C-alpha positions as CSV (number, residue, x, y, z in Angstrom):
1,M,-26.9,310.7,31.3
2,L,-25.4,312.1,34.5
3,I,-27.5,310.7,37.3
4,G,-25.0,310.1,40.4
5,G,-25.9,313.0,42.6
6,K,-27.4,313.0,45.7
7,G,-30.1,315.7,45.1
8,T,-29.1,317.2,48.2
9,R,-31.2,320.6,47.8
10,L,-34.6,318.2,47.8
11,R,-33.7,316.5,51.3
12,P,-35.1,315.0,53.3
13,L,-37.4,313.9,50.0
14,T,-34.2,312.3,48.4
15,Y,-32.7,310.8,51.3
16,T,-35.0,307.8,50.3
17,V,-36.1,308.7,46.7
18,P,-33.1,309.3,44.0
19,K,-33.5,312.6,42.5
20,A,-34.1,311.0,38.9
21,M,-37.1,309.2,40.5
22,V,-39.1,312.0,41.4
23,T,-42.4,312.7,39.9
24,L,-44.0,314.8,37.7
25,R,-47.7,314.4,37.3
26,N,-47.2,310.8,38.5
27,R,-44.3,309.8,36.3
28,P,-40.7,309.7,37.3
29,F,-38.5,312.6,36.1
30,I,-36.3,310.2,34.4
31,E,-39.1,309.3,32.0
32,Y,-39.1,312.5,30.6
33,L,-35.4,312.3,30.0
34,V,-35.5,309.4,28.2
35,D,-38.2,310.5,26.1
36,S,-36.2,313.3,24.9
37,L,-33.7,311.1,23.9
38,R,-35.9,308.6,22.0
39,V,-37.7,311.7,20.2
40,A,-34.4,312.6,18.8
41,G,-33.5,309.7,17.5
42,L,-31.1,308.1,19.4
43,D,-30.7,304.2,20.0
44,G,-30.1,304.1,23.5
45,A,-28.5,305.8,26.7
46,V,-25.9,304.9,29.4
47,L,-27.0,305.9,32.7
48,S,-24.4,306.9,35.1
49,M,-25.4,306.4,38.3
50,G,-24.1,306.5,41.9
51,Y,-26.5,307.3,44.7
52,L,-29.5,305.0,45.1
53,P,-29.2,303.3,42.0
54,D,-31.4,300.5,42.5
55,P,-35.1,302.0,42.3
56,I,-34.3,303.4,39.0
57,Q,-32.8,300.0,37.2
58,E,-36.0,298.3,39.1
59,H,-38.2,300.6,37.5
60,F,-36.8,300.3,33.7
61,A,-36.9,296.7,34.3
62,E,-40.7,296.8,34.1
63,Q,-40.7,299.4,31.4
64,D,-41.3,298.4,27.4
65,L,-38.8,301.0,25.6
66,G,-39.0,298.9,22.2
67,E,-35.4,299.0,20.6
68,F,-34.1,301.5,22.6
69,T,-31.3,300.2,24.9
70,L,-30.4,301.3,28.9
71,E,-27.2,300.3,30.1
72,Y,-26.2,301.4,33.5
73,V,-22.8,302.0,35.3
74,V,-22.9,302.7,39.2
75,E,-19.5,305.0,40.9
76,S,-18.0,303.2,43.7
77,S,-17.3,306.8,44.8
78,P,-18.4,310.3,43.5
79,L,-16.3,310.8,40.0
80,G,-18.2,314.6,39.1
81,T,-19.8,315.0,35.8
82,A,-16.6,314.5,33.6
83,G,-15.4,311.7,35.7
84,G,-19.0,309.8,35.3
85,I,-18.8,310.3,31.6
86,K,-15.0,308.5,31.9
87,N,-16.6,305.8,33.5
88,A,-19.2,305.1,31.0
89,Q,-16.7,304.9,28.1
90,E,-16.5,301.2,27.6
91,H,-20.7,301.2,27.2
92,L,-20.5,304.1,24.6
93,G,-21.0,302.0,21.5
94,G,-20.3,303.0,18.0
95,E,-18.4,305.8,16.6
96,G,-18.5,309.6,16.3
97,P,-20.0,312.3,18.7
98,F,-22.4,311.2,21.7
99,V,-24.7,313.4,24.0
100,A,-24.2,313.6,27.3
101,T,-26.8,315.1,29.9
102,N,-27.3,316.6,33.5
103,G,-30.0,314.4,35.3
104,D,-31.7,317.0,36.9
105,I,-32.7,318.9,34.0
106,L,-36.4,319.3,32.4
107,T,-36.3,320.9,28.9
108,G,-38.5,320.9,25.7
109,L,-35.4,321.0,23.7
110,D,-35.2,319.9,20.0
111,L,-32.1,317.5,21.0
112,A,-32.3,316.4,17.2
113,K,-31.4,320.2,16.1
114,V,-28.1,320.2,18.6
115,I,-27.1,317.2,17.1
116,E,-27.3,318.7,13.5
117,A,-25.7,322.1,14.8
118,H,-22.8,320.2,16.1
119,E,-21.9,318.2,13.3
120,G,-19.7,319.3,10.9
121,S,-19.0,322.5,13.0
122,G,-15.3,321.6,13.7
123,A,-16.0,321.6,17.5
124,L,-14.8,318.9,19.8
125,A,-18.0,319.7,21.7
126,T,-21.2,321.7,21.9
127,I,-22.8,323.1,25.0
128,T,-26.4,324.2,24.7
129,L,-27.4,327.2,26.5
130,T,-30.4,329.0,27.3
131,H,-31.4,332.7,28.8
132,V,-32.3,333.0,32.6
133,E,-34.1,335.7,34.3
134,D,-31.6,336.0,37.2
135,P,-28.0,335.1,35.6
136,T,-26.5,335.7,38.9
137,A,-27.6,332.6,40.1
138,Y,-25.5,330.7,37.6
139,G,-22.2,330.4,35.8
140,L,-22.7,332.4,32.7
141,V,-21.3,331.6,29.3
142,E,-20.2,334.3,26.8
143,V,-19.9,333.8,22.9
144,D,-18.8,335.4,20.3
145,H,-21.1,336.1,16.7
146,R,-20.4,332.6,15.3
147,L,-21.6,330.7,18.7
148,W,-18.0,330.2,19.6
149,V,-17.4,330.0,23.4
150,K,-15.2,333.0,24.6
151,R,-15.2,333.1,28.5
152,F,-17.0,331.6,31.5
153,V,-18.1,333.6,34.4
154,E,-19.0,331.8,37.6
155,K,-21.8,333.4,39.4
156,P,-21.3,337.0,39.0
157,G,-22.0,340.1,40.7
158,S,-24.8,341.9,39.1
159,D,-22.5,344.4,37.9
160,E,-20.4,341.8,36.3
161,V,-23.5,340.7,33.9
162,G,-22.5,340.8,30.3
163,T,-25.1,338.1,29.3
164,S,-28.1,335.7,30.6
165,L,-26.9,332.8,28.8
166,V,-26.0,329.9,31.2
167,N,-25.4,326.2,30.8
168,A,-28.4,324.1,30.2
169,G,-26.8,320.7,31.1
170,I,-26.9,319.5,27.6
171,Y,-24.1,318.7,25.3
172,M,-22.4,317.2,22.3
173,F,-18.8,315.8,22.7
174,E,-16.6,313.9,19.9
175,R,-14.8,311.2,20.9
176,E,-11.5,313.0,21.6
177,V,-12.9,314.6,24.4
178,L,-13.0,311.1,26.6
179,E,-9.1,311.0,26.3
180,M,-9.0,314.3,28.0
181,I,-10.6,312.9,31.4
182,P,-8.4,311.5,33.8
183,K,-9.3,308.0,34.7
184,G,-11.1,307.0,38.5
185,R,-11.1,310.4,39.9
186,E,-13.4,312.8,40.1
187,V,-13.4,315.6,37.5
188,S,-15.7,318.5,36.6
189,T,-16.9,318.9,33.0
190,E,-17.7,322.9,33.7
191,R,-14.7,323.5,35.8
192,E,-11.6,321.6,33.9
193,V,-12.9,320.1,30.4
194,F,-14.9,323.4,28.9
195,P,-11.9,325.5,30.1
196,E,-9.2,323.7,28.3
197,L,-11.8,323.1,25.3
198,Q,-12.6,326.8,25.2
199,A,-8.9,327.8,25.6
200,A,-8.3,326.0,22.5
201,G,-11.1,327.2,20.5
202,R,-12.9,324.2,20.2
203,L,-15.8,324.8,22.1
204,R,-18.9,325.9,20.4
205,A,-22.6,327.1,21.8
206,Y,-26.4,325.9,20.6
207,I,-28.7,328.5,21.9
208,S,-32.2,327.6,23.0
209,S,-35.1,329.4,23.4
210,A,-37.3,326.0,24.3
211,Y,-38.7,325.6,28.1
212,W,-35.8,324.7,30.6
213,R,-36.0,324.3,34.4
214,D,-33.6,322.8,36.9
215,I,-35.8,320.9,39.1
216,G,-33.2,320.7,42.3
217,T,-34.9,322.5,44.8
218,P,-38.3,322.6,46.1
219,R,-39.7,325.6,44.2
220,S,-38.3,324.6,41.3
221,Y,-39.4,320.9,41.2
222,L,-43.0,322.5,42.3
223,T,-43.0,324.8,39.2
224,A,-41.8,321.9,36.9
225,S,-44.8,320.2,38.6
226,H,-47.1,323.0,37.7
227,D,-45.6,323.4,34.0
228,I,-46.1,320.0,33.3
229,F,-50.2,320.3,34.6
230,S,-50.4,323.2,32.2
231,G,-48.9,321.9,29.4
232,A,-46.2,323.6,28.8
233,I,-44.1,320.3,28.5
234,G,-44.6,316.7,28.2
235,R,-48.1,316.9,26.7
236,G,-48.2,313.8,24.6
237,E,-50.9,311.4,23.3
238,G,-53.2,311.0,26.0
239,F,-52.8,314.1,28.0
240,S,-55.8,315.0,30.0
241,Y,-56.0,317.9,32.4
242,V,-58.3,315.5,34.6
243,S,-56.7,312.3,34.9
244,V,-58.2,309.8,37.6
245,D,-57.0,306.1,37.3
246,R,-60.1,303.9,37.1
247,S,-59.3,302.0,40.1
248,A,-59.4,305.4,42.4
249,K,-62.2,305.7,44.6
250,V,-63.7,309.3,44.6
251,S,-66.3,310.5,46.5
252,K,-69.1,312.1,44.4
253,D,-69.2,315.5,46.3
254,V,-65.3,315.7,45.8
255,A,-64.0,319.3,44.4
256,L,-61.8,318.1,41.3
257,L,-60.4,321.5,40.3
258,P,-58.2,320.8,37.3
259,P,-55.5,320.5,36.3
260,V,-54.7,317.1,38.5
261,C,-54.0,313.8,38.4
262,V,-55.1,310.7,40.7
263,A,-53.2,307.5,40.6
264,K,-54.0,304.2,40.9
265,A,-56.0,303.0,44.3
266,C,-56.3,306.2,45.6
267,E,-59.3,307.1,48.0
268,V,-60.7,310.6,48.3
269,Q,-63.3,310.8,50.7
270,A,-66.5,312.9,50.9
271,G,-66.1,316.7,50.8
272,A,-62.4,316.6,49.9
273,T,-60.9,319.1,47.6
274,I,-58.1,318.3,44.9
275,G,-57.0,321.7,44.0
276,S,-55.2,322.8,40.8
277,R,-51.9,321.0,39.9
278,T,-52.0,318.5,42.1
279,S,-50.5,314.9,41.8
280,L,-51.7,312.1,44.2
281,G,-49.5,309.1,44.1
282,K,-50.4,305.3,44.1
283,G,-52.6,304.4,46.9
284,C,-52.9,307.8,48.6
285,L,-55.8,308.4,51.3
286,I,-57.5,312.0,51.5
287,E,-59.7,312.0,54.4
288,K,-63.5,313.6,54.8
289,G,-63.1,317.7,54.1
290,A,-59.3,317.7,53.5
291,M,-57.6,319.9,50.8
292,V,-54.6,319.3,48.7
293,E,-53.6,322.1,46.2
294,G,-51.0,322.8,44.0
295,S,-48.6,320.0,45.8
296,I,-46.8,316.6,45.0
297,L,-48.1,313.4,47.0
298,F,-45.8,310.3,46.5
299,E,-47.3,306.7,46.6
300,G,-49.2,305.7,50.2
301,V,-49.6,309.2,51.7
302,R,-52.4,309.6,54.4
303,V,-54.1,313.2,54.8
304,G,-55.9,313.1,57.8
305,E,-59.6,314.7,58.3
306,G,-59.7,318.5,57.3
307,A,-56.0,318.7,56.5
308,V,-54.6,321.5,54.7
309,I,-51.7,320.6,52.4
310,R,-50.8,323.5,50.1
311,N,-48.0,324.2,47.6
312,A,-46.0,321.0,49.5
313,I,-44.2,318.2,48.8
314,V,-45.3,314.8,50.6
315,G,-42.5,311.7,50.7
316,P,-44.0,308.2,50.0
317,G,-46.2,306.8,53.1
318,A,-46.0,309.8,54.7
319,T,-49.1,311.0,57.3
320,V,-50.6,314.3,57.6
321,G,-52.7,314.2,60.6
322,K,-56.6,315.5,61.2
323,G,-56.5,319.2,61.1
324,S,-53.1,319.7,60.6
325,I,-51.7,322.2,57.9
326,V,-48.7,321.8,55.4
327,R,-47.9,324.5,53.2
328,G,-45.5,327.2,51.8
329,L,-42.7,324.6,49.9
330,S,-42.6,322.5,52.9
331,V,-41.3,318.7,52.2
332,L,-41.8,315.7,54.2
333,G,-39.7,312.7,53.9
334,A,-40.8,309.4,53.5
335,R,-42.9,307.7,56.5
336,C,-43.0,310.7,58.6
337,V,-45.9,311.1,60.7
338,V,-47.5,315.0,61.4
339,E,-49.9,314.3,63.8
340,E,-53.2,316.1,64.3
341,G,-53.1,320.0,64.5
342,N,-49.5,320.9,63.5
343,V,-48.6,323.7,61.1
344,L,-45.6,323.3,58.7
345,D,-45.1,326.7,56.8
346,Q,-41.8,328.4,55.5
347,G,-40.1,325.8,53.9
348,A,-40.3,323.2,56.8
349,R,-38.7,319.7,56.4
350,V,-39.6,316.7,58.2
351,N,-36.8,314.0,58.2
352,P,-37.9,310.3,56.9
353,G,-39.6,308.2,59.6
354,V,-39.9,311.5,62.1
355,R,-42.7,311.6,64.0
356,L,-44.0,315.2,65.1
357,P,-46.6,315.0,68.3
358,K,-50.1,316.5,68.5
359,G,-50.0,320.1,68.0
360,V,-46.3,320.9,69.0
361,L,-45.2,322.8,65.6
362,S,-46.4,326.1,64.2
363,F,-44.1,327.8,62.1
């Protein structure tokens, strides 16, 4: 599992939170990835990490995964997608093909079917593909009638689009592929390994119509969160449209508009509204008359009296002051303070620890 990236498109959140640990309905994203591997019947995974590895290891040290094992490999310098796989080679026990997956993809793909399709196909690698509405934002993959990959088209113009199939970021590799990857330097699976396999006629595709989303931008991350709340994916045992931890203190006249998820030790005061598709992380404080809607609040966030947060992402320990408004895909970094009377809109971003004085910003 490749989770070494810095998550630059989600900054300032990812200055302090590794992308794999951003939350969806108050669960770290990486738990959804691990669940998909366990459901497929795999015995374990190797996490190829680079940026902020400690929070990930600390999280799983407290989790009971049964017989499913996790091993960790930390890059001393960025190695790229193929280089990260090569770096984990000595930890890939056993024989036969193995699964590799990018660490920023939320999907309902049945991985067991990908494994089955790869076995006996004669391919050295199988790349999963998915259809997207706007293929110009991605590299396209053209296949023939037998699903052998014919060509890659990198971010084409609208007049070059001949398919809507894009790389879904989940692969099956035979062990021989490892010998094609140079050791100790940055190597790209997409730009170096796959073209070589395609040219040799050994790269096959698996096309999936399952749910798929790259969570790497604020818009796509929030959309993924909303989809989780709707039950489109991850609707396992115990799923509830209104989830409020027993230790949370929620005043009787608070409006909880489902689906919502309120973690332990939260406090929601009188007259507040927790709107649809909102998650409140551990220990959040929502003061009187405040409204939080369609947003992700990490642990320890404080929302002042009468403040409004709508379709935004608020990092750990941040404060939104009395009467302030944060909306429109704005992202607040850890422990920042937006003092009383500010209006943040149109994708505003506030870095960790920054304090915005009272009523100075409106955009």
